[in-house]
N, C-alpha and C positions, 0 to 999 in steps of 0.2 A: 588487223586481219592477216598481215605477213606472219606475224608471231603465231597466230593459230595454225596457219598453214604449215609452219614449221613444226608445231605439236603433232599434227598429223603425220607428218613425214617421218619424225623421230619415233612416234608411237607405232607406226608401220613396221619399222625396224626392230623394235623391241622384242616382239615374239620370236623372231628368227635369231637374235642376239641371245636371247634367254636361253632358248632350246641349246644352241651351240655351247653355252657357257655351262650350263647344268650336265651336257653330256660329255665334256671334255676336260673340265676344270681340274680334276684330279689326275687325269692322264696325261695331259698336254705336256710336251717336251718344248723348251725354249730354244728356238732354232735361229733366232736373230741375234748375234753377238755384237751387233752395232747400236743396241739399245742401251741407254744409261740414264740414270737420274742424278741431278745436279740439285743438291741441298743449299737452296738460295738463302734460306734463313732457318736456324735450329732452335730459336729462343721463343719467349712468349711475350706478354705485355710489359715485362720489366724493363726499365731503363739502365740497370746497373749490372747486367750480366755478361756484357761483352759479345752479345749475339744479336744478329737481326732477327725479326720476327719471322713466323713460318712462311714458307714458301718453296716449291719443288718444281723443277723443271724437267720433264720427260724429252730425251733428245734421240735423235737417229742419225748416224754418221755424223754427230757432232753439231747437228742442227736442231734448233728449237721445234718442238712438235707441240707438246701439251704442258700447259702451265695449270699447277694445282696450288691455289692461294698465292696472294701476293702481299705479305705483311711488311711493316715498317723495315725499310733498309734492304729489301730484296731487290729493289730496281738496280741498286748499285752493283750487287752481285750477278744481276741478269746481264749486265754489261761486261763485267769480268769473265763470264762464261763464254763470252763472245756470241751471245744470243741475238737474234734479229726478230723484230715484231712481225716483219714480213713473212717469217717462216711458220708461224704458229697456226696450227690447226684447230685449237679449241682452248679456251680457259674454262677451268673448273674451280668454282669458289665454293667452300664446303660450309661456311657460316658467316655472319657479319660482325663477329667481335672485331675490334680495331686491328688486333695482332694478326689477323687473317687477311685483311683486304685493304689496309691503308695506304698501300703504294699504288693500287689499281688506278686512280686518277692520273698518277705519274706515267703509268703504262699507255693510258689513253693520249695524253698529251705528246708523250714522246712519239706515239704513232703518226703525229702530225707531220713530223720530218723524215718518214720513211717513204718508200715508193709502194707502200701497200695499197691494193686496189680490191682485193677480195674481203668480202664480209667475214667478220670474225665471230664464231658462235661463242656465246658466254653462258655456261650453265652454272645455276645456283639454286639455293632452297626458296622454298615457299616461307611465308612469314607468319606472324601472329600479332597479338596485342602489344607485343615488346619490341620486336624488330620488323623491318619492311620485308617483302617478298623482293626477289631479284628485280621485277619491273619497277618497282616502287624505290628501291635502292638505286637503281641507275637513273631513273627520273630526278630524284632529290639530289643526287650528285651532281650529274652532268645534262640534266634536262632542261628546257628552256627558262624554267624557273628555279633550276637547282642551284647548288652552292658554286659550281664551277660552269654556269650556264654558256659561257664562250665555247664550251666544248659540246654543245647540244648537237651540232652538225653530225656527230658520230652516232646519234640516236635517230635524227630525222631524216639521214641520207644525203644531207648537202655537203658532206665532206667526201673524201676520195673512197671511204668504205664506211660500213654501217656495223655497230655492234647488234649481234642477233641473240637477244636473251631468250634461254629455254629454263621455264621454271620446272623444278623438280620437287614433287611432293616430299616435305620433310617432317612429316608426323610420325614420330617414332611408336606412338600408340597404335598406329595401323601401317606398319613397315612393308612396303612393296619395292622390289628392286625394280630401279628404272635401267632402260639400256638404249643406246644410241650408237651411231657410227660417225666418225669425223676423220677424213684423210688418211684411210686405211687402218686407223685404230678403233678398236672396240671399247666402249666406255659404259660402265654401270656404276650405279649409286644405290645407296640404302640410306634411309633416315636412321640417325644414331642419336642415342640420348645425351644432351649436354645441357642438363637442367631444364629450364623453360625455353631455352634458345634453340630455335630450328637448326638442325645441323645434319650434314651428309658425309658418309664416308664413301671413297671413291675407288673404283677398281679401272686400270688402263692395260688394254692387251693388244698385243700384235705378234703373229707368228708364233703362238704357243707360249709367248712370255707374259707374265702377269705380275703388273705392279699394284699394290694397295696401299691406299693413304688412310689411315684411320680417322683422321681429324681429331678434334677434341672430344671424347665421349666417355662415360662412365660405363657404358655398355651394358647398362641394366636392361634387361630383356634380350640380351645377346643378339641384337640385330645385325651388328657388324660382321658375326659369324656367316651371314648369308652371301658375303662376296670374297672371303678370304680363302676359299679352297684353293689348294694347290699354287698359292703365290710364290712367285721367285723371289720377290722383295716386298717385304712387308714392312711399311715405314709407320711406326707406332708412336704416339705421343707420350711423353713420359714427365708429366707436370706434377705427379704427387709421388711421393715416397711409399714404400712397402709400410704397411702398419698405420697409416695416416689416419687421424681422428677428426680431421678437419671436415665437419658435416656438408659445408658448402662445396668444398673442393670435391668431396667424394660423389657429388652429384653431378659434377662437370667432368671429372676425369677418372680414367681407371688405374689401378695399381699394378705395379710390374708382375706380380703373379697373374693377374687376368691377361695380361699381354702375353705371358708364358703359355697359358692355357689356350688362347686362340691360335697362337702360331703352332702349337703342338695339334690341336684339332683340325688345323687347316693343312697340316704337313707343309707348312712354309719352308722354303729352302733357306731363307735368310731374313733376319729382323734387324732394321736399322732404327734406333731410338733417335727421337727428335722432340721438339718443344720442351726443352728444358727450362727449368725455374731454379730460382735460388734454393729452394727446399729440396730439389733433385740434384743439384749440380755436384755436391759434395757427397753424395752416397752412392755413386756408382758401382762400388764394389757390392754393396748391399743389393742394389738393384740388379746386378747381373746374377747374384745368387737366387734371388726370389724368381726371376724368369728362369734361370736354368734348372731349377726344381721341377720345373714342368716341361721345358723345351730344351732339346739337345742340339739345335742346330746352331747356324752362325749368328753372331750377334755382335753389332757395331753401335758405337756411341758417336752420333754425327757432329761434326763441326761446320760452320757455315763453309761454303764452298767445296764440300767434299763431293767427289764423283764416284758413284757406284755403278758397275756394270750389272745389268739386270740378270743375264745368263748365269753369273757366277757367285753374284752377292758381294764381291770384292771391291774394295776402295781401290780405283785406278788412277786417283791424281786429286787435284785440287784447282779450282779457279781462282784462288787467291794469287795476289802479286806481291 
């Protein structure tokens, strides 16, 4: 029942947020110089790439605000970034492939040792016959009969705070932009094509500053374009090389030239590439050329722990020690 109430609450916000988004996305000027994005992980599912799996942390004044995915290895970089679970306003999950969510139970367990008392909104995709919906995922993971049932108090309210799941429709054949607000941030999502896996692209905004996270997507149907307009920082996943002929991979991921097309059409101020795999690790020069044939703005190749200022798109430091 409480989850349903939250749906009504976010649904009530959606129209206002979407109207503001459509009216101002292209013209907005980023006025907050205290926002940055920490790349908690820049790799994929491979275990021989020297990278953590994907995850990103939006910060304001150096404090954790919005977490976007939390794949294998990201929990260590969350700590290295000086982030505190108590400060999080929301968690945004794009899909349920392991390289996007595998450290999530570690986040929940870590929360036990903090002073957090506010409920934590967790947004994620609907499911299908292949993967669970967000509520099913949480129940199977930390529910009373889940793999980590000893953490079920974070769902039933018997711990110091509760995870508050918000399911976002993730059917790319019927793409609708979802919108909500958390802790002063505007959050938007759209279903993106990731073969048969339900997936979401995310947009996070505050004070005219817009960050877009592509998630893994082939962008067939160009649904990601619905939330990229005027992005100050566009984090795009580079999991396949230009000219790939891998039929399976092409259903999951977009080629660099498509990243360039999206960025140019959106008038994105900067692009940060992430989610590298061995097949893209050693062709960065070719990747830059393919993107540059369509997009003339700033382009960066992320490493784990890189920190990017949203207003400038520049790398400002690293959380690595």
